[in-house]
N, C-alpha and C positions, 0 to 999 in steps of 0.2 A: 582553569579559572571557575567554571561552573561545576560544582561538586555534585548536586542532586537537585531534581525538581519534584514536587509533590502535586499531584493532580486530583481534583475533586469531582464527584459524580453524584447523581441524585439517587441511583439505584444500587450502588454498591460503595464499599469503603474506599478511602483515598489510596492512591498507588504512589508509592515513593520509589523514584527511579534514580539509580546510580548513573550519572551522565558521562562517565568515562567510556569512550568507545563509540559505537554506533547505536543509535536508537531510532527505530523505524515505526512510524505510526500508520496503521492500515485501518480500513473500514470502508463502509459505503459512502457515497457522496453525503455531505452535510453532516457528517459525524463529529466534526470538530478537529480534523488533522491539521488543516492550515491554521486554524484559529490558535492552536497551542503554540505554534511557531511564532505567530504575530504577538501573542501575549508575552512569550519570553523575550522577544526582541523589544517590545515596548517597556518591559520592566527594567531593561538596561538603559533605556533612553529616557527615563523619567527621573526627576530630581526627588520625588516623593513616592512613597509606596501608593498603590491604587487598590481600591476595593471592588473594582468593577470587572475583574476577570471572571470568565465563565467557567474555565477549566483549571487554570494555573492557580493553585492555592498557596504555594510558597516556593522558595528556592534558596539554595545556599551556595556560597562561592569559597574559593581558596584565596585568602587575602594576600596581597603582594608583600614581598619583603623590602627592606629598605634599599637594597641593591636593585631590585626591580623598579622601584620608583626613580632612582638615580639614572638608570638607563632610559627610562620613559621620559623624563625631564630633558635629557640630552638630545634624544631624538626630536622631540617637539621643538626645542630651541634651535635646532639645525634647520628645521622646516619653516619655522616662523621666527626669525630673529627680531628681537626688540619690538614685540608688539605693542608695548606701551612705554616710551621713554620716561614719561613722568612718574611711573611706578614700576621699578624694576623687579618687584615681587610678582608682577602679572605675567602670565605665559598663555599663549595660544595652543590649543589642542585640536587634533583632527586633520582634515584634508582641506584644501583651499576652497572646495565647495561646501564644506561642513565644519565650521570652526566653532570653538567654545573657548572662552577666556576665564581664566581662574587663577588663584593665588598659588604660587610655588609652595608656600608654607602649607597651604591646605593639602597638597598632594604629599608633602612629606610626612604629614601627621596620619595618613591613611592607615599604615601598617599598625599603629598603636591604637587608633581610634576604633578600628574594626566595625565601622558604620557600614552595613551591607549596601544599602541603597546608594550612599554617597560613593562608595568604592565602585560599585557597578557603574554609575553614571559618569564619573570623572576618569576612571581608569579601565574598567572592564569593557566598556562598549566599543573601543577602538580595536579590540581583538576579536569582535564578534562580527560576522557577516551573514546577512539574510538575502537569499536570491528567491524571487517568486517569478511568476510568469510575465509580469510587466517589465521586469529588468532584464530578462533573459537575452533578448536580442541587442540590447544597448551595450552588453558586455563586450561586443566585438566591433564597436564603433571606433573610428579613428580617434586618436588621442594626442594632445600636445606632447612634444618632445621634452620641453623644458630645459633647464640648465642641468646638464648631465654632471656637472661638478658639485651639484648640490643635492639634497635629499629629494627623492622622486615625489611628484604631486599626482600621479595616477598609476593604475595598474600596468599599463603597457610600458610606461617609462621604468617602473620597477623591474619588469621582466626583461626589457631590452638591456639594462644594466648589469643584470644578474645571470651569468652564464650557467650556473648550476641549476637555477630555477627554469630557466629557458630550455635546457636540455632535457629536464625532468618532463616538462610539458610536451616537449617534441616526441619523447618516447611514448607517452600516453596516446598522442594524436596519430602517430605513426600506427600504433597497435590498432587503432580504431579505423582508420581510413587508408592506410598505406602511403600517406603523404607527409611531408616534413613541415612542421610549423616553423614559420620564420616571421621576423618582424622587419617590416620595410621602412627605412628612414628617409626614402628618397623624395618625399612629397613636402619639401620646404617647411621643415619643422613640425610636421605631422608623422605620427607613427600609425602604421596600419598592418593588420595581420594578413599574411598570404600563406597559401599551402603549396608546396613545391613538390614535383613528381621526382626530383633529383636531390640528393643530399646538399645542404647549404655549403657555401664556400668556406674555406678555412678562415677567412677575415669576412664574415657575413655582414659586419656592420660597416663595411667601407662603402664609400660613395664613388668608387672607381667605376670605369666603363663596364668592367666585367661584372661588378656587383649590380649595376644598374640593369644590365641585360638579364642577370639571374632573376632579380625581382620582377621584370617585365615579363618574364616567361611564367612565373608562378601565378596561381589562381588568387585573386583578390577574395577575401573571406566574404564580402557581401555579395558576391556572385555565386557562392556555394548555396546548397540547399538549406532549408530551415534547420533539418536535423544537424547538419554539419555545423552550422552557425551556433546552435544552442548548445551541443556537446563541447565545441571549442571554447565557447564563451564561459560556461560553467567551469571547466577545467582550468582555463587561464586565471579566472578570478580566484578560485580557491588555492591554486598552487602559487599565487603571486606573493603571499604573505603568510606568516606563521600564525595563523589564526587559532584562538583557543577554543572557539565555538563556531561551527558552520551550521546554518539553517537553510535548508533547500526545500522549496514547495514544488512538488511534482517535477522532479528533475527529468523524468522520461518523456515530458511533452515533446512532440516532433521527432521522437527516436524510434527507429524500428527496433523489436525486441532484442536482437543481438547486441545492438549499441546500449540499450538500456542496462543490459546485464554487464557489459564492459565498464560503463560509467559507475554502476553500483561497485564493481570490484575495485576500480581504481581509487574512488573517493574513499572507500572503507580502508583500503591499504594505506592511504595517506594519513588519515587521522590515527591509525594504529602506530605508524612510525612516528608521529608527532606527539603521541599520548594526549590527544586532544578530544573534542566531542563533535560528532556529526549527528545532526537530528534532521530526520527526513519524513516528509509526508508523501506517500506514494499510492498510486493505483496499479503499479506494475509488478507483476509477479516475477518478471525477469530481473528487474532491478533488485528486488528483494533477494533472489537467489544469488545474484552477483555479489552482494554484501555479505551473505552468509558464507560463500566460498572464499571471501578474502580473509575473513577473521572470525575467531570463535567468540569475540567480545561484541556480540550483537544482542541487543534487546528489542523485542517486538511487542507493541502495544496495540490491541485491536479496540477500536472505538464504535460506539453506537449512539445514535440520537433520533429519537422519535417521540412525537406528542409531548414535547416539553421534558422528556426523560432522557437522561445520559447514563451510559455504562462504559466501563473500561476494564480490560483484562490483559495481564502480561501473559505473553506466549513463550514457552520455552524454545529458544531458537535451535538448540541441539535436537530436541524432539521433532521440531517442524523439518529440520533438515533430513533428519532419518526417515521420517514419514515420506518425504518427496523423493527419496532416493529409490523407493520401492518402484519396480517396473510398472505395476498396475496403476500407480498414483502419477508417476512421471509422464506416462504417455496419455494422460487425460488432462482436462483443463481444470482440475480440482483446486490448485492452488489459488487460482483466480477468485475463488469462493471467499477468500479473506476480505475482498473489497465489495462484497454484496451484502444485502440484508439477510440473505438466507441462501441455502443450497437444496435442491431437490435431486436425489440420486435414484436413477431408475435401473431396471435390470439389463437393459440392451440399448443400443443406439436407436432401434426402432421405437422403443418406448419413449426415449428422451425426446426424439423429433415430434412425436405426436403430442405429448403432454406439454412440451414447450409451446407448440402452436395453439393449444387450448388456452394456455396461460397468456399468451400474447393478445388473443382475441378478447379475453376477459379484461385485461389491464390496459388495452389500447386507449390512448389519450386520457388516462386516469391517473393522476399524479399521486393519489392517495395510496396507491398500492405499493407495496415493498419491491425492491429490486431482487429478483432471484435467478440464481444461476442453476440451469439444468445440466447434470453430467450423468454419465452412465458408467455402471460397473460392467463386469463381463458376464455375470450371471447373478442369480438370486443370492447365492451364497456369500458373494463378495460385496454385497450392498453394505452389510455391516462392517466390513473392513475399512470402508471409506467413512461411513457415518461416525463411528465410534471416536477415532483420533480427531476428526475436525470438530466434534462437539467439545472436546477437551481444549480446544483453541478459542472457544467462545463463540463459534459460528453456529447459528440455528440450522441444523441439517435435518431434513425429512427424508424418508425412504418410501418408495412406492414398490409394493410387492404383489405379484400374483397370489391368488387365494392358496396355492400349494404350499405357502409358508407353513400351513398346518402340517405338513409332511415332516417338518424339520424337528425331529425329536432330540432327546439327549443333549449333549453339549452344544450342538448346532443351535438349538432353541435357547439354551442358557446364554450363549454368546450373543444371540439377538437381544435378549433382554438386557444384558449388560451394556451393550452398545447404545441401547435406547435409555440408559440410565434408570431402569426400573429397580427399586430397591430389592436387594437380594432376598429378603424375607417373604417377597411375594412370588418368587420364582417357582417354588414348588406348586403353588395353587394355580398359577397361570399355566404351567406345564400340564397339569392334570386336566384343566379346561380344554386345552389344545388337543390332547390325546382323546378326550371323549367326544370332541366335535369331529375330529378325523375319523374316529370309529363309526359315527353315525353315517357318514358319507360311505364308508366301506360296507357297512352292514346293508345298506340299501342299494348298493351297486350303482352309486351316483359318481360320475366323473365330475369332480369339483370344478375343474377348469372349462369344461365343454358343455356341461348340461345346465349352466345357468347359475352356478355358484350357490350361495346359500338360499336362493329362492327356490331350489329344488328340494330343500328339506322341509319336513313338517314344521308348522308354526311354532311349536315350542323349541325345537332344536334351532330353528332360524333365529329365534329370539336370543338363545344362549350364544350363538355364534356372533350376533350383533353386539352383544354386551362385551365379549372378549375383544372384538375388533374396535369398539369405541375406546377401550382401555388403551389399546395400541395407539390409536389416533392421538390420544392425549399425550403420548409419549413421542409422537412424531414419526410413527410407523403406520403407513396408510395402506390397508389391504384392499384389493379390488373385490368387492363383495360378488360381483357379477361372474368372476372367475379369472379372466385374463384380459390383456390389452385388446384383443379381438372382439371382446363382448360389448365394448362401448358403441353408442349410437347405431344400435341394430337397425333402426329405422331407415338408415341409408343404404342397407343392403350391400355392404362392401365385401366382395369375395376374397378368398386367398388367406395366406397365413404369413406371419413375420414381415419380411421386407415387402412382399407383394401386396400385403393388406395396407401396410403403412403408406406405400406410394399411391395406391388406389384411393385410400382415405384422404390424404392430403390434396390430391386432385380434386376429389369430390366436394371438399370443403370450400374450394374456390379461392381466387386471389383478388377478384374484384368486389369491393364491398357494394358497389352500386348495382351489382348483377342480382336478379331475383333468385339465382341458384346459390349465392353466397350464403354459407352457414354461419349464422350469428349465434352468440351465447344465449343459452336458455336457462331455466331455473333448475333442471334435473339432470340426471345422467352424469357424464364426465364433467360437466360444467360445475355442478354442485361439488363434486369430488375434489376438484382443484381448488375451488373457493374455500373449502375446509382447510387445505394445506396453506392457502395464503393467510388465512385467519390464524392459524397455528404459528406461522413465522412471525406475525404481528403481535401476538399475545405476550405480554410481558411475564405472564405466570409461567411460561415454558423456561424462563431463565434458570430455574432450579434444576432443569434437566441437562444444562450444559456444562 
């Protein structure tokens, strides 16, 4: 039904998305992910076009055929017979709790009229479902059985009457929890979901003593955990009908990572089989990877919004999948960076822990600062292997390197510049600067990491090094001028190297803000260094580097 949507942004051109398959919206909080789903849903539930959308610029639909309309009218007439005896041309559409009356003749003219808004409102919206956080738990509520000889009036009645759908839901639930999904009809005209540790009876819909005992021994869904209820409710709702468009806001809520991944896999598999549309707003890397594993027809859109400015970028799903298949990436938390304002990559876990603690103290209780994920590479050489690809996905990624980056000559240095998106025409000049500064350290027998970094150089050479490092700063590569990790906060007199230094430093920084020994942010040293990185992540001018 939905062919494509066009999204608008203030800082980049429109994005036109073919909506067949799976579309996943990622990005930090308040970037517009949930808003897109709401605006699409509202556009189908409005009789006239709206000009108030903040992100949705336009959409196109596949218009129904005359045969589609005939089938649609027949189903509606079965659910709501004779809605208006005085006017036989009138018909009721929808569900018992959400009805709309219109003229049959108006419906029959939809294929020829090709009025997008009218078709979406009268016909398309009944095949669209939107699930958000508020509706998630009500999906597993008990529901009326109704007249089983007539068209169903709710989801559980639909599923109870349809063996094929019920078994498909059962397969998914069993894969997730090792329990059998069953619908219990023993509560006087009410249907309720239960999960059984044993397979259902051959005649599971019977009211015999054996069936009553079977249902009595199964777990009532409302007695299950929040995660089980959320997972079961989403699957039951989406599998219950042949929806052309499914909109789900943060489906991973209340789910452990493995369950989020399974849910992404099953929902993506379903829409692939039905040739329909699944549009998801998510903060879960696991759900995202489940979708990618289920189908190649996945489109990922990363959104940003800050200071009244919005941005959007399509991410190549195949490139993303290949990137996260690499052991170096798969065994870090890098993929979660898609949901942050920015990422900082450090040389090692010791660096990551220290710099993240400094960032936490600077940003504590300050909502104006961006959300930044700190991750670590395995060494200085692999920093660029993480930074480059993530920038191509539209994620602001900064790298922190010790000063011995100056020793990286040849292709290693060139690859650094490429990862930082420094124009190729500048590579030769920057390479010569790097070589000249490195030689100054060697000529004067200065250990650049242990003897104080650039402060050990003569003033003119120190100035030259600072100019080069400022250039790298502007491209998101931040070099420790004083040498290495252990050169920070010298006044605290922390002994040791690597892990020993990090543990001692964290202990010295303190954990109780009310203590006189608690180290608070200052205006210099590592505090100033991390503030520069925060400012870079927030700077809209760095968009050209991504």
